[in-house]
C-alpha positions in Angstrom: 0.0 0.0 0.0 1.4 3.4 -1.0 0.5 6.8 0.2 -0.7 9.4 -2.3 -1.2 13.1 -2.0 -4.1 14.7 -3.8 -3.3 18.4 -4.4 -6.1 20.8 -5.0 -5.5 23.3 -7.8 -7.7 26.3 -8.8 -11.4 26.0 -8.4 -14.2 28.5 -8.1 -15.4 29.9 -4.7 -19.1 29.2 -4.1 -21.2 32.2 -5.0 -23.5 32.0 -2.0 -23.2 30.6 1.6 -25.8 28.0 0.7 -23.8 26.8 -2.3 -20.8 26.6 0.0 -22.6 24.5 2.5 -23.9 22.2 -0.3 -20.4 21.8 -1.7 -18.8 21.2 1.8 -21.5 18.5 2.5 -20.5 16.7 -0.7 -16.8 17.0 0.2 -17.5 15.5 3.7 -19.5 12.7 2.2 -16.6 11.9 -0.3 -14.1 11.9 2.6 -16.3 9.7 4.7 -16.7 7.2 1.8 -12.9 6.7 1.8 -12.9 5.3 5.3 -9.6 4.2 6.7 -7.7 5.0 3.5 -7.7 8.7 4.5 -4.4 9.5 6.2 -4.8 13.3 6.4 -8.1 14.8 5.1 -9.0 18.3 4.1 -5.8 20.4 4.6 -6.6 23.9 3.1 -3.9 26.5 2.9 -4.2 30.0 4.4 -1.9 33.1 4.5 0.7 31.7 2.1 4.1 33.4 2.0 6.9 32.6 -0.4 10.6 32.5 0.5 12.8 32.8 -2.6 16.3 31.4 -3.0 17.8 34.9 -2.4 15.9 35.1 0.9 13.3 37.5 -0.4 9.9 37.0 1.3 6.6 37.9 -0.5 3.0 37.4 0.5 0.8 35.3 -1.6 1.2 32.0 -3.5 3.1 31.5 -6.7 0.8 28.5 -7.6 -2.9 27.8 -7.6 -2.6 25.0 -5.0 -5.1 25.6 -2.3 -4.7 22.4 -0.1 -4.3 18.7 -0.1 -5.5 15.3 1.2 -3.3 12.2 1.8 -4.7 8.7 1.2 -3.4 5.2 1.1 -4.1 3.1 -2.1 -3.0 -0.1 -3.7 -1.7 1.7 -6.8 -1.7 5.0 -8.7 -4.7 3.7 -10.7 -6.7 3.3 -7.5 -5.6 6.7 -6.2 -6.7 8.2 -9.5 -10.1 6.5 -9.1 -10.5 8.1 -5.7 -9.5 11.5 -7.1 -12.0 11.3 -10.0 -14.8 11.1 -7.4 -13.7 14.2 -5.5 -16.3 17.0 -5.5 -13.5 19.6 -5.9 -13.8 18.8 -9.6 -17.4 20.1 -9.5 -16.3 23.6 -8.8 -13.9 23.8 -11.7 -10.8 22.7 -9.9 -8.2 20.2 -10.9 -6.4 17.6 -8.9 -2.8 16.5 -9.0 -2.1 13.1 -7.6 1.4 12.1 -6.6 2.8 9.0 -4.9 4.7 9.9 -1.7 8.2 8.5 -1.3 9.1 7.5 2.2 12.6 8.7 3.0 14.7 7.6 5.9 16.7 10.2 7.8 
């Protein structure tokens, strides 16, 4: 079993609070359906700051990544199957799925 990170890219903000509640309910249902395969659910980003190689610090992200979820899956194909069912796609976002490499220190 490998671990996979599903990165959330782009997406449109809900236009009303009710739309936001409906989307969040779908998202919670999707996470719940994954059961024990969820290692780290729903990790949104906030207040992003970038540190450049020259030490310069700027406020705001250089990417459209807004958060991530980590799951376990038998293969990349299974991880992609999970990602295809994610309601983040319903709001115009895209998902990047990567296998995590366990490194020893």
